[in-house]
Each structure stands twice: as structure tokens, then as C-alpha cells.
N, C-alpha and C positions, 0 to 999 in steps of 0.2 A: 737285738734290734727292735726298736720301738714300733716300726712299721709292721714287722712280722708278728709281734705280740698283739697289735691292734687287729690285724687280720684274723688271728686266732680267736680273739674275743668276739668279733663280728660273725664268725662262723661257729660260735660256741654251741648254740642250740641245734638239735636235729632239724633238717628241712621239713617243711610242712608236706603232708601226704595228701595230694588232691589230683585233679585232672592235669596239672602242670608238673607232676613229679619228674617225668623224664627230662623236661627242660631244666628243672631245678638241679638235678644231678649233674647235667652237663655244665651248668653255670658254676656250680661249686668247683668242679675240676678246672674250668678255665680260670676262675678267680685265683685258685692256688698256683696255677702255672704262671699267671701274669704278675702276681704279687702287687702289693700297694706301692705307689710311686715313691721313689727315693730321689736323692740329689742328682742322680745320673739320668733320670727320665727327662728327655729334652722338653717335652710339652709341659712339664711341671716345674722347670728349673727356676722360674720367677715367682713361684708360689710356695711360701714357707708353710709346711704342713705340721710343724711341731705342735701346734695347739691341738690338732686332731689326734695326733699320736700320743699326746700327753694325758688324754682323758680316758677313763675306764668306762667307755660306752658299752652298755649291755642291751640286749633286745628289749624293747619297751613292752611292758604289760598293758592291757587295756586301760585307758584313762577315761575320765569324765570331764567334759567341757561344757559348763552351763552358760547359757546366754550368748550363743554365737550369733553375731549380726552378719547378715548377708547383704547383697546389693539389691535394692528394690527393683522389681520388674524383670527379674531373671529367673530362669530355671536354675536350681541349685543342687549340687551333689557335695556333701560334706564328709570328710574323713577326719577322724580324731585319732591321732597317734597311728596313722596308717590303716585304720579300720573304718569301714563304712558306718556312718551314723544316720540311720533312717529318720530319727526324730528331728534332726536338724535339716534334712533335705526336702526340697520341693521339686517334684518331677512331673513332667507332662504325662498325660494318660496315653499318648501315642506309643510310648515305649521306645522312642528313638534315643532317649538318654537313660542309661541304667547304671547301677552301681557296679555290676559284675559282668553280665552278659555271657556267663559261662556256657549257656545252652546255644548261643548263636555261633554257628560255624565260622562266621566272618572273623570273630575274635581270634579263634585258633589259627586261621589262615595267615594272619598278619602279626600275631603276638610273639614278641621275643626273638624276631628273626635277625635283627641287626645288632650293632654295637658290641660285637663279640671280642673286640680288642680293648674294650673299656672295662677295667676291673671293677669300678664302682657300679656300672650298669649290670655286670654279672652278679655282684653281691645283691643288688636289688632283685634280680630275677630269682635268685636262690631264696631270698628271705621275705619277699613281699607277702602281705596278708590278703589285701583286697585290691581291686583294680576298677577305676572308672572307665566305662566303655561308652563313648559318644559316637553313635552312628547316625549320620544325617543322610536321608534319601532324597529330600527335596529342599525346600527353603524353611529354615527355622527363624522366625521373626524375632523372638525374644533371645537376648544373650544367654549363654549357658555359663554359669559360674561354678567352677570346680574348686572347692576350698579345702585346703589341707591345714589342719590345726594341730599344734603340739601343746600338750598340757604340761604345767609345771609339776615337777616331782622332786623327791629328795635326792635321788642318785642319777648320774648322767645316763641317758637312755638313747638308743638308736631306733629309728623307725623308717619305714620304706613306703614311699608313695609311688603309685603307678597309674598311668592313664594311656588308653589307646583311643585315637580319634580317627574315624573313617568317614570321609565325605564321598558319596557316590557321584556318578556322572551328573554334572550341572547343579549340584547341591550348593547351598550358601548357608553360612553360619558365622556367628560371632562367639568366640570362646574366651573366657577369662579364667586363667589358671593362677591361683593365689596361694601363698604360703605365709602362715602366721604362727606365732608361738612365743613362749617365754621360758627361761630357765636354761640349764645345761642339757643339750641334746644334739644329736646328729641326725639330720634329715637327708636321706638318700632318695633322690627323685628321678624317675624316668618317664618320659612322655614320647610316645610314638604317634606320628601323624602320617596318614595316607590320603592324598587328594587324587581322586579319579579324574577323568577327562572333563575339563572345563569347570571343575569345582572351584569354589571361592571361599577361603577361610580368613577371617580377621582374628588374629590370635594375640591376646594380651597376657603377658606373664609378669606377675608381681611377686617379688620376694621381699618381705618385710618382717623378718623373724627377730627373735630376741638378741640382745647384745652378747650373750654367751653361747649362741648357737653356732653349729657348723652345718653348712648347706652345700651339698654337692648334687648338681642336677645335670642330666643328660637328655637332650631332645634331638630326635631324628625325624626329619621330614622328607617324604618321598613324593615327588610331583610328576603327574602324568600330563599328557598333551593338553595345552591350553589352560591349565589350572593357574590359579592366582593365590599367592600366600603373602599376607600382609601382617607383619609381626612387630609388636612393641614389647620389649623386655626391660623391666625396671628392677634394679637391685638396690635395696636400701639397708637391709638388716644383716645380722649375723656377725660374729667375731671373725669367722672365716667362711667365705663363700666362693663357689666356683660353678659356672654354668657353661656347658659345652653344647653348641648348637651345630648340627650337621644337616645341610640341605643337599638333595640330589635331584637335578633336573633330568628326568628320564624321557620326557616327550618334548616335541617342538612347541615353540611359542609359550613357554612357561614364563610367568612374570612373578618376581619375588621382591618384596621390600622389607628390609630388616632395620628397625630402629632400636637402639639400646641406650639406656641411661644407668650409670652407676654412681652412687653417692657414698662416700666413705668418710669416717671421722674417727677420732681417738686412735685406737690401735687396730682398727679393722683391716682385714685383707680381703679384697674382692677381685676375682679373676673371671674374665669372659673370653672364651675360646670359640671361634666359629670357623666352619669350613663349608664352602659352597662348591659343589661339583657340577660343572656344566658338561653334560654328557650328550646333549642333543642340539641341533642347530636352532638359531633364531630365538634364543632365550635372553631374558633380561634380569639383572639383579642390581638393586640399588641398596647400599648399606650405609647407615649413618650411626656412629657410636660416639657417645659423650661420657666423659668421666669427670667427676668433681671430687677432689680429695682435700681433706682438712686434717688437722691434728698431726699425729704420727702415723697415719694410715698409708696403705699401699693399694693401688689399683693397677690391674693388668688388662690389656686388650690385645689379643692376638687373633687376627682375622685373615683367613686364607681363601682366596677365590681361585679355583683351578678350572681352566678352559681346556678340555680334553680334545684330542684329535677327532675331527669330524664335527665339532661343535662350531661350525662356521656361522657368521652373523651374530655372534654373541655380543651383547652390550652390557657392560658392568661399570658401576661407579662405587667406590669405597672411600669413606671419609671418617677420620677419627679426630674429634676435637675435644680438648682436655683443659680443665681449669684447676690450677693449684692454688689453694687458699692458705697454705702454711709452708714455711721453709723446711719443716720436718716431713712433710708428705711426699709421696713418690708415685709417679705414674709412668708405666711402661706401655707404649703404644706401638704395635707392630702390624700395620696393614700390609698384606702381601698379595701379589698376583703371580700365578704360575700359568703361563700361556703356551699351549702346544699347538696353536693354530694361527694362521696369518690373517685371516679375514675376520677381524674382531675390532671392537672399540672398547678399551679398558683403561680406566683411570683410577688412581688412588692417591691419598695424601693424609698427613697427620700434622696437627699443631698442638703445642702445649703453651699455655700462658697464664697470666694472673688477672685479677680484676683491674680494670682500667682506672688509674688514679683520677683522670679527668672526668670520667663518668661519676665516680664517687663524689668528687668535688661539686659537680653540677647538682646532684641530688641533695647533698648537704646544704647547698646554697638555696635550695627550694624548701628547706625547713626540716628535712629528715636528719635524724641523728646517725652516727656512724654505723651502728648495728642494723638499723632499719634500711639504710642505703645498701649495705652489703647484702642483706637478705633479698632485697628487690632485684639486684643485679644477678644474684645466684639463680633466683627463680626464672629470670628472663632467659638465662642461658639454658636452663632445663626445660622451659616451656615449649620449645620447638619439638621436643619429643613427647612430653606429657600431654600437651593439648590435642594431639592427634588421636588420643584414646577415645573411642566412640561412646563412652559411658560417663556422663557428666558427674555423677556421684563419686565415681572412682577418681576422676580428675581432681575434684575438689579435695578429697581426702589425701591424695598424693601432694597436692599443692600445700596443704597444711603441714605435712610431714617435711617437705623440703624447705619450708620457711621456718621450721621450729629450731 
């Protein structure tokens, strides 16, 4: 079986011996028990993993990445092939943002506690080298840019990126989580977020990796009373990509906004899975996901909002809007609500369409050629998501990518 052989390769090297060794041993045992997804795994049935299982990914040796460009005006933590790069990082003297934070008890209090039924998250916990630890105690005015870069190499390589984000009571921060790279590689990413009471996090996640890359990401967000989580996730790159986002509303009056944009072309496969658990009363979630598929690509969105017993006064809205640019492209959109309480306001919907011929004709009548008119309409569709990103330099770079 190719999936079993792939798991064996990914577990090939002995686990690193460090302060996390007990967690690594437990993660290896769980990964073996769970096994990699096959055709019968319900949550993976729409995602063809043959490209992943057909590659001989081996653990990545340290690489060198010259000339990394960050975003101006940000604190920056850079990881190259899963390892912290001090020379490319720019950190505040306050110590609130650090590459590892191994000496901080707070990291060990929250690290690796969830996602125990996610095999790729367990592989990450077993194999990760370094971890970005972002702990915010007050207000951080400058955006924090955590950049994960993969270097080009001769043989297919696997590397593991990891980040833990902790916002204390009443803290505020803007976080940019970005993935870049080129060549054949497998990026396995895990991000854990904890927002304490009345904390406020603006979280931007950008995946724009190489055309031959595989990206599997897992993000878990735990929200305490009165906290606010505002997320924008953009997926542009990779031959095969999957991002799973899980939110849990543990306290009353939590407010979450989730925006997502996926662009696929050629033979790309991109999958976004989300789950939001409303566990406390009077919480709100607004989710808006957009997919644009061209060529022979495939895009998947599966979003599940669960309102548990006792979560009265819940207010949710879930929307999936999708644009097909080719007769060979495919989009599967599955917004879902699971409601176990009567006193709620919950709405959801999905649409799939093509570029409007009348809008194309209008733009062409104003002097634009066919290609320029199509690009303009495509960006107009995407702009509702991209333009909300609070860093203009990043917005402009994403605009150029989506119009190329």
C-alpha cells in the first residue's frame, strides 16, 4: 500500500531527543494507529492523495535560503526547511516573540495538547525541529510575520513547521503566517492558537508554495470569554494542498470571522476543511469562503458549524461562493450546520457560477481585450477577501499573483 509506505518513510529517522521527547513518542504511536488517509476516510474522500503517496519524501536536511524578503514594518521570524533562521529574522527586544520559547512554562502548558485524531498533526509533533512561539501580553502595534520557506533541492524532501500563539487577557496583535518555496517537497504545518479573555487576534495565513509542492496544514484555535478572532486564509500554491481549521468557542460572547480564498489552476488540488464548535452561549461566527478554479484543477470546501447543547443565543452565517473558469475544473462546496439547540440564528448557502458574459462584453466594449477583461473580473471576485488584509504590501503582492 502506497499510503503505508509513505508513512514508513516519514517516520524513517529516529525522533529528536529533547524536552518534548515524551510527546514525540506518544505522537509516533498515535500516527501509526491512525495511519495515513485512504479512500475510505470520509473527510478525505474528495481529495486525491495519489501525488503525495507517489513521492519519495525524506526528512529534509538543513538548507540555505539566500535573499529572503520579508514584509516591511513587521517583526519577523523566519524558518528555512523547518529550522529557525536567526540571520533572516527581526525580533523585538521585549522577548514577546521568540523562535522557540523552550524555557517559558506557558509553551509547555499549551503545546501539542490537541489534534490527537489528525495523523498529519501527529507526524508534525513527532518530527518538528523548531517552533515559533508568539506570546503577546499587551498590545503589539507592529504586525508579526512568521515566514516558513522551503529551499530547492535535488531529492523530494519533507519538513515540518510549527507555531504556538498565545494572547493573554486583553492583548491585541496582527499575525501573518506565510509559506513559500520551490521544488518537490512536503510541508507539514501545525499552528496552535490560544486567545485568553477579551484578546483580539487578526490572523492572515498565506500559502503560496511551488507548483510541485504538497502542503498539509492543521490550525486549532481555542477562544475564551469575550475574545475576537478575525482570520483570512489565502491558498494559491502547491500541486496538492489541504488546510484544516478548527475553532472552539469555550467562553461567552466570542466573536469569530473566517474569510478564505482558494485559487487553483492546471492540475492543482486544493482542499479547505473547517469546523467551528459553539460550546458557550451568545457567540457569533461569520464565515465566507471563495474558490476560483481553472484548468483541470479541483477545489474542495467543507465547512461545519456545530452548535452544542447549552450554546443558546448563537448567531452564525456561513457562505461559500465559487467561480469556475474552465469546463475541466471542479469545485465541491459543502457548507454544513449541526444545531443541537433551539434558541439560535444560523444561516448557510453555496453558489457555483462562471464569469458573466454581459460583464465581459461591457469591459471589452470599453477597450479591454478578452484576457484583460477576464483578469479584472477574477480579481474583483477575489478582492472582497484580499482587500480586508490589513497589510497593504501583502495585498498588492497577492493582487499581482491573482492577476498573473
